[in-house]
C-alpha positions as CSV (number, residue, x, y, z in Angstrom):
1,M,-0.5,-24.9,9.7
2,I,0.8,-21.7,8.5
3,R,4.3,-22.2,7.1
4,N,4.7,-19.5,4.5
5,I,3.6,-15.8,4.9
6,I,3.3,-13.5,1.7
7,F,3.2,-9.6,2.8
8,D,1.8,-6.6,1.3
9,W,4.0,-3.8,1.8
10,S,2.4,-0.5,2.3
11,G,-0.3,-0.3,4.7
12,T,0.7,-3.8,6.3
13,L,4.4,-3.6,7.3
14,V,5.0,0.2,6.7
15,D,2.9,3.3,7.1
16,D,3.2,5.2,3.7
17,L,-0.2,6.8,3.4
18,P,0.0,9.8,3.9
19,A,3.4,10.1,1.2
20,V,1.1,8.2,-1.4
21,L,-1.9,10.9,-0.4
22,K,0.7,13.9,-0.9
23,A,2.0,12.4,-4.1
24,S,-1.5,11.6,-5.3
25,N,-2.7,15.2,-4.9
26,F,0.1,16.7,-6.4
27,V,-1.1,14.0,-9.7
28,L,-4.5,15.1,-9.5
29,V,-3.9,18.8,-9.5
30,Q,-1.1,18.6,-12.4
31,A,-4.0,17.2,-14.2
32,G,-6.2,19.5,-13.5
33,K,-8.3,18.1,-10.8
34,A,-8.9,18.8,-7.1
35,E,-7.3,17.3,-4.3
36,M,-8.8,14.7,-2.2
37,S,-9.3,14.5,1.5
38,L,-7.9,11.6,3.3
39,E,-11.1,10.0,3.5
40,Q,-12.3,10.6,0.2
41,F,-8.7,8.9,-1.1
42,R,-9.1,6.1,1.1
43,A,-12.6,5.4,-0.5
44,E,-11.5,6.3,-4.0
45,F,-8.1,4.3,-4.1
46,S,-8.2,0.7,-5.6
47,L,-5.6,-1.7,-7.0
48,P,-4.7,-2.2,-9.9
49,F,-3.9,1.6,-9.3
50,V,-4.8,2.1,-13.1
51,R,-8.2,1.8,-12.3
52,F,-8.2,4.7,-10.2
53,Y,-6.1,6.8,-12.9
54,D,-8.7,5.6,-15.4
55,R,-11.6,7.0,-13.0
56,H,-10.1,10.2,-12.5
57,T,-7.4,11.1,-14.8
58,P,-8.3,9.3,-18.0
59,H,-7.1,12.5,-20.1
60,V,-3.5,11.9,-19.0
61,P,-0.9,9.1,-20.5
62,M,-0.1,6.6,-17.8
63,E,3.7,7.3,-18.3
64,Q,3.0,11.2,-17.7
65,L,1.0,9.9,-14.5
66,E,3.8,8.0,-13.2
67,E,6.4,10.6,-13.6
68,W,4.6,13.0,-11.5
69,F,3.9,10.4,-8.9
70,H,7.3,9.0,-8.1
71,A,9.0,12.5,-8.5
72,E,6.7,13.6,-5.8
73,F,6.6,10.7,-3.6
74,K,10.7,10.7,-3.7
75,R,10.0,14.0,-1.8
76,A,7.7,12.7,0.1
77,Q,8.7,9.3,1.4
78,T,10.8,10.6,4.5
79,S,7.8,10.3,6.4
80,V,7.3,6.6,5.7
81,C,7.9,4.5,8.9
82,E,7.2,1.0,10.0
83,L,4.0,0.2,11.2
84,P,3.3,-0.6,15.0
85,H,3.8,-4.3,15.8
86,A,5.3,-5.2,12.3
87,R,9.2,-6.0,13.8
88,D,7.6,-7.8,16.6
89,F,5.7,-10.0,13.9
90,L,8.6,-10.3,11.5
91,E,10.6,-11.6,14.4
92,F,7.8,-13.9,15.6
93,C,7.7,-15.4,12.3
94,R,11.5,-15.8,11.9
95,A,11.8,-17.6,15.2
96,Q,8.6,-19.9,13.9
97,K,11.2,-20.6,10.9
98,M,8.3,-19.3,8.5
99,R,9.4,-18.5,4.9
100,M,8.5,-14.8,4.0
101,F,7.9,-12.9,1.1
102,V,6.7,-9.5,0.0
103,L,4.2,-8.9,-3.2
104,S,3.7,-5.5,-3.6
105,S,2.8,-2.8,-6.3
106,V,5.4,-0.4,-4.2
107,H,8.4,0.6,-7.0
108,Q,11.6,-1.1,-6.3
109,D,13.5,2.2,-5.6
110,H,11.2,3.5,-2.8
111,F,10.9,-0.2,-1.5
112,A,14.9,0.3,-1.5
113,V,14.9,3.3,0.3
114,Q,12.5,2.1,2.9
115,C,14.4,-0.9,3.5
116,G,17.2,1.3,4.3
117,V,15.0,2.8,7.2
118,T,13.4,-0.1,8.5
119,G,15.8,-3.2,7.6
120,F,12.8,-5.5,6.8
121,D,14.7,-6.7,3.9
122,A,16.5,-8.7,6.1
123,F,13.6,-10.7,6.9
124,L,12.0,-11.6,3.5
125,E,13.3,-14.6,1.2
126,K,12.6,-12.5,-1.7
127,P,10.4,-9.3,-2.5
128,Y,8.2,-9.1,-5.4
129,T,7.9,-5.1,-6.3
130,G,6.4,-3.1,-8.7
131,V,3.8,-5.6,-9.5
132,A,0.8,-3.6,-10.9
133,D,-2.0,-6.6,-10.7
134,K,-0.8,-9.1,-7.9
135,R,-3.1,-11.6,-9.0
136,E,-0.8,-12.3,-12.3
137,K,2.2,-12.8,-10.0
138,I,0.9,-15.0,-7.1
139,H,0.9,-18.3,-8.9
140,E,4.6,-17.5,-10.1
141,I,5.6,-17.1,-6.4
142,L,4.0,-20.3,-5.3
143,R,5.2,-22.3,-8.1
144,Q,8.6,-21.0,-8.1
145,H,9.5,-21.4,-4.2
146,R,7.3,-24.9,-4.2
147,L,5.0,-23.2,-1.7
148,D,2.2,-25.1,-0.6
149,P,-1.2,-23.0,-0.7
150,A,-2.7,-24.6,2.2
151,E,0.2,-24.0,4.0
152,T,0.3,-20.2,2.8
153,L,-1.1,-17.0,4.4
154,F,-1.3,-13.7,2.2
155,I,-1.7,-10.6,4.4
156,G,-2.6,-7.2,3.3
157,D,-4.6,-4.1,3.9
158,M,-6.7,-3.8,0.7
159,E,-9.6,-5.7,-1.7
160,H,-7.3,-6.5,-4.1
161,D,-4.9,-8.3,-1.3
162,I,-7.7,-10.5,-0.5
163,E,-8.8,-11.3,-4.1
164,T,-5.0,-12.4,-5.0
165,A,-5.3,-14.7,-2.2
166,R,-8.4,-16.2,-3.2
167,H,-7.0,-16.5,-7.0
168,G,-4.0,-18.3,-5.5
169,G,-6.0,-20.6,-3.3
170,V,-4.0,-19.3,-0.4
171,Q,-5.5,-18.3,2.9
172,S,-5.9,-14.3,3.6
173,C,-5.6,-11.9,6.7
174,A,-6.7,-8.2,6.2
175,V,-5.1,-5.8,8.8
176,L,-7.2,-2.6,9.5
177,T,-3.8,-0.4,9.4
178,G,-3.6,0.6,6.0
179,Y,-5.5,2.0,3.1
180,N,-9.3,0.2,2.6
181,T,-11.8,0.8,5.7
182,L,-13.6,-2.3,7.5
183,E,-16.7,-1.9,5.0
184,Q,-14.2,-2.7,2.1
185,L,-12.2,-5.3,3.6
186,R,-15.4,-7.1,4.8
187,A,-16.9,-7.2,1.4
188,A,-13.8,-8.8,-0.1
189,K,-14.5,-11.6,2.7
190,P,-11.0,-12.6,3.9
191,D,-10.5,-15.8,6.0
192,L,-9.5,-13.3,9.1
193,I,-9.8,-9.5,9.9
194,V,-7.4,-8.2,12.4
195,E,-6.8,-4.6,13.9
196,H,-3.1,-5.2,13.7
197,L,-0.1,-7.9,13.2
198,S,0.3,-8.2,17.2
199,E,-3.6,-9.4,17.1
200,L,-2.6,-12.0,14.2
201,R,0.4,-13.1,16.2
202,D,-2.1,-13.9,18.9
203,V,-4.4,-15.9,16.6
204,L,-1.4,-18.1,15.3
205,E,0.2,-18.7,18.9
206,Q,-3.2,-19.6,20.3
207,N,-4.3,-22.0,17.2
208,N,-1.0,-23.8,16.9
209,L,0.2,-21.5,13.9
210,D,-3.2,-21.8,12.3
211,L,-6.1,-19.5,11.6
212,K,-8.5,-21.4,13.6
213,P,-8.7,-24.3,16.1
214,R,-8.3,-27.6,14.3
215,D,-11.2,-30.1,14.5
216,S,-13.0,-28.1,16.7
217,G,-16.3,-29.7,15.8
218,K,-18.2,-26.3,15.9
219,P,-19.4,-24.3,13.4
220,E,-17.5,-21.2,12.6
221,N,-18.9,-17.3,12.9
222,P,-17.2,-15.9,9.9
223,R,-17.5,-12.4,11.6
224,S,-15.3,-13.3,14.4
225,S,-11.9,-13.6,15.8
226,V,-11.2,-17.2,16.5
227,F,-9.3,-16.7,19.7
228,H,-11.7,-14.4,21.4
229,P,-13.6,-16.1,24.1
230,R,-17.3,-16.2,23.6
231,V,-18.2,-14.5,26.9
232,P,-19.4,-11.0,27.2
233,L,-16.4,-8.4,28.0
234,A,-16.5,-5.6,30.5
235,T,-15.2,-2.5,29.3
236,V,-14.9,1.1,30.2
237,G,-14.8,4.5,28.3
238,A,-15.5,8.1,29.1
239,L,-16.1,11.4,27.7
240,I,-13.1,13.8,28.8
241,F,-13.9,17.3,29.2
242,N,-11.0,20.0,28.8
243,S,-11.3,23.4,30.8
244,K,-13.4,24.9,27.9
245,N,-15.8,22.2,28.4
246,E,-15.3,20.9,24.9
247,A,-15.5,16.7,24.5
248,L,-12.6,14.9,23.3
249,M,-13.6,12.5,20.2
250,I,-11.2,9.7,18.8
251,R,-11.6,8.4,15.2
252,T,-10.2,4.7,15.4
253,H,-10.5,2.2,12.4
254,K,-11.7,-0.6,14.7
255,W,-14.8,1.1,14.8
256,S,-15.5,1.5,10.9
257,N,-13.5,5.2,11.2
258,L,-16.3,6.6,13.4
259,W,-15.7,9.1,16.1
260,G,-16.1,7.7,19.7
261,I,-14.4,8.1,23.2
262,P,-11.4,6.5,24.7
263,G,-11.6,3.4,26.6
264,G,-11.1,-0.5,26.7
265,K,-11.2,-3.5,28.6
266,I,-11.1,-4.2,32.4
267,K,-8.4,-6.5,33.3
268,F,-8.6,-9.3,35.9
269,G,-8.2,-7.6,39.4
270,E,-8.7,-4.2,38.3
271,T,-11.6,-1.7,39.4
272,A,-13.3,0.3,36.7
273,D,-12.0,3.4,37.9
274,A,-8.2,2.2,37.7
275,A,-9.1,0.3,34.1
276,L,-10.3,3.8,32.9
277,R,-7.4,5.8,34.1
278,R,-5.0,3.3,32.6
279,E,-6.7,3.0,29.2
280,I,-7.2,6.8,29.0
281,L,-3.3,7.4,29.7
282,E,-2.3,4.6,27.3
283,E,-5.0,5.8,24.2
284,T,-4.5,9.9,24.9
285,G,-1.7,10.5,27.2
286,L,-4.2,12.4,29.2
287,K,-4.4,12.2,33.1
288,I,-8.1,12.3,34.1
289,S,-10.1,13.6,37.3
290,K,-13.6,14.0,38.8
291,I,-15.0,10.6,37.4
292,E,-18.8,10.2,37.3
293,F,-20.6,7.1,36.0
294,V,-23.4,7.8,33.4
295,L,-24.7,4.4,32.1
296,V,-24.1,1.1,31.2
297,Q,-24.7,-0.4,27.7
298,D,-25.0,-3.9,26.0
299,C,-23.0,-3.7,22.7
300,I,-23.9,-7.3,21.0
301,H,-22.7,-8.1,17.5
302,S,-22.3,-4.3,16.4
303,R,-21.7,-4.4,12.9
304,E,-19.6,-1.1,13.5
305,F,-17.1,-3.0,15.4
306,Y,-14.3,-4.8,13.6
307,R,-15.0,-8.5,15.0
308,D,-18.1,-9.9,16.4
309,A,-18.2,-9.2,20.1
310,H,-20.1,-9.0,23.2
311,F,-19.3,-5.6,25.3
312,V,-20.6,-4.5,28.6
313,L,-19.9,-0.7,28.3
314,L,-19.6,1.1,31.4
315,N,-19.7,4.8,30.1
316,Y,-18.4,7.9,32.5
317,I,-17.3,11.4,32.1
318,C,-14.7,13.0,33.6
319,R,-12.6,15.8,33.4
320,C,-8.6,16.4,32.6
321,P,-7.2,18.9,34.9
322,A,-4.8,20.1,32.5
323,K,-5.3,23.9,31.2
324,T,-3.6,23.0,27.9
325,P,-4.1,19.2,27.4
326,R,-1.7,17.6,25.2
327,V,-3.3,14.7,23.4
328,R,-0.7,11.9,22.2
329,L,-2.9,9.1,20.7
330,N,-1.8,5.5,20.4
331,D,-1.7,3.0,17.3
332,E,-5.6,2.8,17.7
333,G,-6.5,6.4,17.2
334,R,-6.5,7.9,14.0
335,E,-7.6,11.6,14.7
336,F,-8.9,13.5,17.5
337,R,-10.6,16.7,18.1
338,W,-12.1,18.5,20.9
339,V,-15.5,19.6,20.1
340,K,-18.5,21.1,22.2
341,L,-21.0,18.5,23.3
342,A,-24.0,20.2,21.3
343,E,-21.6,19.7,18.1
344,V,-20.5,16.2,19.0
345,K,-23.8,14.9,18.3
346,K,-23.6,16.5,14.7
347,M,-20.5,14.0,14.1
348,K,-20.8,10.2,12.8
349,L,-20.5,8.3,15.8
350,N,-20.3,4.9,16.6
351,K,-23.8,3.9,18.2
352,P,-22.7,3.3,21.9
353,T,-20.9,6.7,22.0
354,R,-24.1,8.4,20.6
355,I,-26.4,6.9,23.2
356,L,-24.0,8.2,25.8
357,V,-23.5,12.0,24.3
358,Q,-27.8,11.7,24.5
359,A,-27.8,10.9,27.8
360,V,-25.3,13.3,28.8
361,L,-27.2,16.2,27.0
362,K,-30.5,14.9,28.4
363,S,-29.2,15.0,32.0
364,Q,-27.8,18.7,31.4
365,K,-31.1,19.8,31.0
366,R,-31.9,18.7,34.2
367,K,-28.7,20.0,36.0
368,S,-25.4,20.4,34.8
369,R,-23.8,17.3,34.2
370,I,-20.2,17.8,33.0
371,P,-18.0,17.5,36.0
372,R,-16.2,20.8,37.2
């Protein structure tokens, strides 16, 4: 049973990635280096952060780099906010009488400012901040607070967090809400990967505060989230076209940061049409019309998806009737673009979306397939 939780801070409880990227690019420019895109930074950044500086700015003293970073971060951290589901998860842990700690590299001054906004420090027994290498602190935390490693869970968004958990002999959970990609986190081999903290809460509730069912007698699939039913799930998704005949593409972390279409699971008692309208409204804020079925796909054990699953994908095309559609992504989407269909196939698409796009393009050669 999980009785103690050690949280990472950045990318796990709060979203400070835009501010960190801005401050890091400021440092790079000051050091005579080129700025990085978000994708480049997420691929390159690592903890302990001295590794990142050693690779990119070895000619600049660490003291100077830190001075530049913290000065710029102070100006940029007004954008820092709590991540979706973080507060609910903290309240859940408090209701379960779990002991909660933070182990983070975030500077104590920045941590204090962000706690002033979020109030998350009220949930914590003790924060450990400004820690360059968390592996050097984990045993001290366990010893100082007499925490049983078997009853302790470390939650973080980076490979270093998983390495720290393994070093301390505690259980680990990786969340997809922060810095590292799905591929990077898989390589670190955590005990569990979840999309966000709400999913972790579901796991703990359904497994009596454990990460997996006790004494199930069945071998565990290390890629599966243990609480998900081992049956195919019916889902819906659609290529949405605007008045310029551009298709809406969305990039999500749960599909390895590849581009795809909005959609989701069909609820019990819900028609596929109703599910499609609901999912698109929830994920994009758009209302759709002129829905046409295109094809059905099997998606089984996809390595692109963040957990092991078997989906039956019902794929559609439709139109957004608004002249100037305003897309409002929920917490699942990281980025969106309206793109001509001929250009979509040049993007880094997940496999199911690629199959759908190819089917629509092939159909266009025979007739106009875009709903009008």
